[in-house]
N, C-alpha and C positions, 0 to 999 in steps of 0.2 A: 872647426866642425867639418866632419866628412859629410858630404852631399851624396847620399846612396839613393839609388832607385829602389822601388819595391822588390824586384826580383833579387837585387844585390843584397838588400838586408836579408832575405831568407837564405840567399846562399852563405852568407856570413854567419848565419845561425842566430842573429839578432831578433829579439822581440819585436813586435810590430810597434810602429810609431816611435822608434828610437833610432835616429831622429825623424821626426815628421818633417817632410819637406814636399811642396807641390810640385808638380810637373808644370813646364812653361805653358801658361793659358793660351799664348798665340798660337801654339802647335795643335791646340785643341779647337781652334776655330772660335775662340772668345774674343768680343771687342776689346780695344786696349782700355776702355773706361773701367774694365773690372780688374786691371792689373794692381790698383793700390790695395783691393782687398785680399790678394792672395799672398800672404806672408807667413812666416814660420810662426806657429802658435806657441810651441813651448819646447824647450830642449832638456832632455833627461837622459842620463847615460845609463839606460836600462841594461846595457851590456855588463856593467860593473855590478849592478844590482842583481843580475842573474847569476854571477859569479859568487855572490855572498849569500844567495838564496839558500835555506836550509833544504834538506832533502824532502822533508814534510813539515808543513805549517803545523806548529804546536802552540798551546797556550802557555802563559807564564809558568805553570807547573810542569811543562813538558808532556801533558796529555794530548792525544790526538782528539778525543772527544767521540760523543756516539751519535753525531748528526748523520743522517742518510747521506748528505753530500761528503765529498772527500776531504774536507778540512774542519777543524775544530769549531766548534760554536763560539769559541772566544773571539773568532774573527768576524762574526755575523751580527747584523742588526737587521731585523725584519718586523713588518707590521703595516699598521694603515696610518695615513695623514689625510686629514680632513682638507679637501680642496674647496668646497663649495655646500650650500644647503643639502644635507643628506648624501653628499658624494664624497667617497673615500677611496683613495689610490692605494693599492699596495705596493711595497717596496722591498727589495733586497739590497741591502748596504754591506760590503765586504771591505774591511779595513785593509791598509797597505800592511804588508807582513812586517815592515822594519819601524817606521816612524809614522804611525797614523796621525798623530796630532801635529805634524808639521809638513807631512807629505801634501803634494796637491790633492784635491777631490775632483773627480771626473763624474758628471752625471750624464748617462748614456741614454740617447733619444732613439727610441726603435725606429727603423726606417719606414717599413711598410704601415700604412694606416690600418688599424683594426687588429693589429698583432701585438701579442703579449711581449713585453721586455724580457721576460724570463726565457724566452726561446734563444735570444742572444746569450743570455747568461750561461745556459747549459750547452750551447753549441757553438760559440764564437770567442767571446773574449772574457767569460768568466774564469774563476779558478778551478772549476770542476766541469768536465766535459761528460755528457751522458753517453755511456756505453751502448751504441745502438744495436749491436749484436745480441744483447739481453734485454736492453731496455729497463734494467733493475738497479743498476750499479753507476757510479760516477768514477772518474779517475783524473788525476792531476792534469791539468793544462799546463805544459811547460812554457807556453807563450802567454800566459795570463797578464792582465794588466796590473793586478795587484802586487806585482814585484816593484812598482813604482808609484802607484796611486791608490787613494781610497776610491772605490767606484760604486756608483749607485744605479741600479736597474729599477724601472717602474713599469706597472701594468696600467696602460692608460689608453682611452678614456674609460669611463665606467661601462661596464659591460664586456670589458676585455680582461682575460687572466682571471686574477682574484679581485679585482677592484669592484666596487659596489656602488649603487646609487642610480640617479635618473640617467639614461643613455642620451647619447646625442640626438637621437630622433625625436626625443620628447621635449628638447629645450627649444624654445621659439627664436633660435638665433638666426637660422636661414631667413625666415619670415622678415625679421627685423632688418638683416642685411639687404635684402632685396628691396626694401622700401626706402633704402638710402641711409642707414645708419652706418656708424664707422666700420670700415673694413677690418681693422685691427681687432675688432671684437668677434668677427665672424665665426671664426673656428675657436669658440669659447674653451673647449676641452683641450685644444692642442697648444694654446698660447696663454690665455688668462689663467686657467686651472693649472697649468704647468708652472707658471710664476707662483701661484698661490702654494702650490706644493713645495716648491723651492723655499719660499719664505718660511712655512711652517716647519719644513724639515729642519731648516738651520736654527729655528727657534727651539728646537728640542735636542738637536745636536750642534751646539754653537762651537765646541770644540773642532769641529772639521770645517768651519767657514773660513777657509783661507786658501787662496789661489785656487778658486774655482773655475773649472772649465766645463762647457757643454760640448760633448762629442755626438756625432751620429752620422748615419750614412743614408743614401737614397731619398726618399721623402721627407727625411728629417731636415734636409736643407731648406725646406719651405717653412718649417716650423721654428727652428731654432733661432734665426734672426729675429723673428716676432717676440720670442721669449726674451732673448737677450735685451732687446729694446725695451720690454715692459720692465724687466728687472732694473735697468738704468733709470727708467722713470720712477720706479719706487724708491730708489736709492735717493733721488733728489731731496734735499732737506733733511736727510736723516743723519744722525751722529755716526761717527766712524764704526761704533760697536754694534750698530743696529744694521748696518748696510750688508747687502749680500757682496762678498768679494769676488765678483766675477771679473776674470781678468782676460780670458780668451775662449775662443771656440774653434772646433776642428770639424771640417766637413769632408767626409770621406766618399769619393765617387757620388756625390750628392746632387739632388735636383735643385736647382735655384733658379731655373727658367723654363717651364713648359714649353714656351714658343720656340725657343733656340734648340733645346736639347731633344726634344721628340722628334723633331724634322729630321734628325740624322740616324734615328734607330734602325729604319729598314736597311740602310746601308751596313750597319752594324752586323746584322744577321746575314746579309748577302756577301759582303766583301770587306772584312777588316782584319788584314793580317796583324799580328800572327795567329788570331783566332781562326779556327776552320770555318769554310763557308757552311752555314746551316740552312740555305735555300739551294737546293740543286738546280742544275741547268734546265731540267725538265720541267721545274715547277717556277721558273722566273716570272714568265708572264703571269701566271695565276697568283703567286704568292708574293712576289716582290713588288709588282705593279699595284696589287691590292693594298700592301702594307704602305706604300708611298702615297695612294690616294687617301688612306685613313689617316696618315700622318699629317697630310695637308688640311684634311677636316680638323683634326685635332688642334692645329695651330690656329686655324680660322676661328672655330668654335670657342676656344679658349680665349682668344682676344675679345670676342663677343661677350663672353661670360663675364670677363674681368671688366670690360668697359660698360656694358649695358646691364649687368646685373640681372639678366632674365634667367630664370630658373631653367627653363627648357634648353637655352644655350649651354648652361653648365652640364645638364644630363647628356646632351649631345657630345659635349667635349670629353665627358668622362668615358663613353662608349667608344668614341672614335680614338682616343688616346690608348686605350686598351687594346684596341685591334690594330695599332700600328706597331706593336711590340713583338717578340716572339711569343707571347702568350697565344697569338693567333695561329701559330704553327700547329699541324695536327697533333693531338694528343697522344698518338702512338708514338710520336717522337719526342721523348720526355729529356729535354735538355736543361741544364743547369743555367738559368738566365743570367747568373752572376759570373759564370765561367763557362764560356761557349765551348771550350775544349771537352767538357765532361757531358757524357750521355748517361743519364740516370738508370739505375737497375730497377727492374720490376715496375717501370712506369710509375715511380713514386709521384703522388699527387702534389707535393710541395716542392717539385723541382731539385731533387737531390738533397733536401734538407729534411732531417729527421724530426720534423715537428711533430707528427703522430705519435711517436715514442716520448716525446717531451710532455705531451698532453696526458699520456698514460701514467708516466713516472710521477707527474705533479697531482695527479688524482689519487695517487695512493694514500691511505689514512694516516700511515706513519710518517710520511713526507709532509702532508698538511698539518699535522700535529707538531711536528718540529719547527715549522714556520709560523706558528700561532693562528693558522686558519681553522674555521669550523670543519671537521671532518666531512659533513654532509655537503659542503660547498662543492659545486662542480666546476672545476677549472675549464676554461675556454681559450685555447690559444689564439683563436682567430674568431673575430665577429664580422661576418660579410655585411650586415645591415649598417653596422657602424662605418665600415670601410666605404660603403657606396654612398653614405650620406656625406662623408668628409669629402669625397671625390666629386660630389655634386654642389659643393660649396665654391662661391665665386673666388673666395681669397686663395683657395688651392691653386688658381690659374695665375695668381700675381706672382710677378717677378719678386725675388727676395734679396737678390744680389746687391741691389742698390742700397737696402738697408744696411748691408755690411760696411759699404764704403762710408757711409754717413756716420756710423758708430766709431769707426777708425778715426775719422776727422775730428769728431766732437768728443768721444768718450775714451779715446786711446785704447779701444778694444783690440786685442791681438786675433789675428784670423788666419787659419791655416786650411788651405783646400788641396786634398790629395785626390788625383786622378789614378784610376786604373781601368780606365775604360777601353783599353785595346783588347781586352779579353771579356769584358762584361757586354750583355745585351740589353740592359737597362742602367739609367742613372741612379 
């Protein structure tokens, strides 16, 4: 198997994640104890798949279909899955173009907490990319993952995207955790309810329950290990036909330790070649020193939050950790936090990502109707209150990489970790 870097894959014109291979962890400052968890998650010759890919996906009758998206409705499954009392998560499931009932199934975990999974569907790894110049049409994404996988995108938790039900604010999870109950249940919407979704989804679509992977980036690194652990706990004692066939996970530039990773973020903005310096010399004392101070507070309060379980410490950690990143740079300098080379046009509020256009597109009546959503339902790409509550939860600051090593040793879970941090200002 060829071992390609991210840039080499793009130069070769290969789709993302083919092959997926992690950078050397020691070069990134990781302790040697993490090494066993950083292995290849899966191998798929998507280059070959791409050469076989038809010019345009069609159904069995050769029709393109009348969907507002760029591909036939034949490839789409969408709707709601109940995950708890009165709580339903909306999903978009796109089948593999070739062999959907034998190809692997990838469940995508949205990175930023409080952000709809459909934003990635229309801007990153979905089969259709939103035309941002018009905001009204979609076009084929030549690097989409459905050339090799069935892929599932989810709006979570309730109050985000098209999902409905009790929001995280109204669930007595934080109070229960602060009083000393199990930390594995603290982010119930991000772990327990995601597990429930996975179980109920495969009860409905059992033909796709084979070679299941969880993929995610950024903050998904804190959630996916907990979900995987709860899936394995669910599988204990189940017959083969009733188990979730989870075989691996892939974390892409993901956050797995607030304490280790956030300490280095100020330096990323100041001096991290080949990315350009985003803190100028005249602002070093004011910006760089302040970010370093906030990073130190972030690490300290995150440790206190996780150990002492005091809600005030968790709130302070949330604020300090935000201020230690390029979020704290002047808003008139609108930089893509995931690619420090890129300065956004028109000071876009979402840091170069066309999420506002996504929200407009998904609130169109014809689009909602095609997805089986009530036309009167208002789609919200981002819920700041949900985001704040999740960031103030103690388990948000707990290291997750140790869970990965344990599951590899005890369950045979395959784990891939792909770094791209030389150009990114955030994990």
